[in-house]
C-alpha positions as CSV (number, residue, x, y, z in Angstrom):
1,X,9.0,-1.8,-8.6
2,X,8.3,1.6,-9.9
3,X,10.2,3.4,-12.7
4,X,8.8,6.7,-11.6
5,X,6.3,7.0,-14.4
6,X,3.5,4.7,-13.4
7,X,0.4,5.8,-15.3
8,X,-1.8,4.0,-12.8
9,X,-1.0,6.6,-10.2
10,X,-3.4,9.4,-10.7
11,X,-4.6,11.9,-8.1
12,X,-8.1,11.4,-6.7
13,X,-10.8,14.0,-7.1
14,X,-11.3,15.9,-3.8
15,X,-14.8,14.5,-3.3
16,X,-13.5,10.9,-3.8
17,X,-10.6,11.4,-1.4
18,X,-12.9,12.9,1.2
19,X,-15.3,9.9,0.9
20,X,-12.4,7.4,1.2
21,X,-11.1,9.3,4.2
22,X,-14.5,9.0,5.9
23,X,-14.8,5.3,5.1
24,X,-11.3,4.7,6.3
25,X,-12.0,6.6,9.5
26,X,-15.2,4.7,10.2
27,X,-13.3,1.4,9.7
28,X,-10.3,2.4,11.6
29,X,-7.9,1.8,8.7
30,X,-5.3,3.8,6.9
31,X,-5.4,5.5,3.6
32,X,-1.6,6.0,3.5
33,X,-1.2,4.0,0.3
34,X,-3.5,6.3,-1.6
35,X,-0.7,8.9,-2.0
36,X,-2.1,11.6,0.3
37,X,-0.1,14.6,1.6
38,X,2.2,15.0,-1.3
39,X,3.4,11.4,-1.3
40,X,2.5,10.9,-4.9
41,X,5.9,12.0,-6.2
42,X,7.6,9.9,-3.5
43,X,5.6,6.8,-4.5
44,X,6.4,7.4,-8.2
45,X,10.1,7.5,-7.2
46,X,9.7,4.3,-5.3
47,X,10.5,5.9,-2.0
48,X,7.2,4.9,-0.4
49,X,4.8,2.1,-1.1
50,X,2.1,2.6,-3.7
51,X,-1.3,1.1,-3.7
52,X,-0.3,-0.8,-6.9
53,X,2.7,-2.3,-5.1
54,X,0.6,-3.3,-2.1
55,X,-2.0,-4.8,-4.4
56,X,0.6,-6.9,-6.3
57,X,2.0,-8.1,-2.9
58,X,-1.5,-9.0,-1.7
59,X,-2.4,-10.8,-4.9
60,X,0.8,-12.9,-4.8
61,X,0.2,-13.7,-1.1
62,X,-3.4,-14.9,-1.8
63,X,-2.1,-17.4,-4.4
64,X,0.1,-19.2,-1.8
65,X,-1.7,-22.4,-0.9
66,X,0.6,-23.6,1.9
67,X,-0.5,-22.2,5.3
68,X,3.1,-22.4,6.8
69,X,4.5,-20.5,3.9
70,X,1.9,-17.8,4.2
71,X,2.6,-17.5,8.0
72,X,6.3,-17.4,7.4
73,X,5.9,-14.6,4.9
74,X,3.5,-12.7,7.1
75,X,6.0,-13.0,10.1
76,X,8.8,-11.8,7.8
77,X,6.9,-8.8,6.6
78,X,5.7,-7.8,10.0
79,X,9.3,-8.1,11.3
80,X,10.6,-5.9,8.4
81,X,7.9,-3.3,9.1
82,X,8.9,-2.8,12.8
83,X,10.8,0.4,13.4
84,X,14.6,-0.1,13.7
85,X,16.3,1.2,16.8
């Protein structure tokens, strides 16, 4: 999905990143898609998911009207996300 030059991927100012981290910690959610810890280059190279990719996936998922299809896709994605042994 990424050609390595996605202009939408810009580093956050330190204060914004700190605020997001605090909010995420309070909610018990991850900020992994925000490109922290040097993952910006890896996301640009398509090696790790970007917030943009996750957003596109979520937007497409929300357009699916059939409950069974949504459940099938959710099961598929959760299965694909499990660590391989």
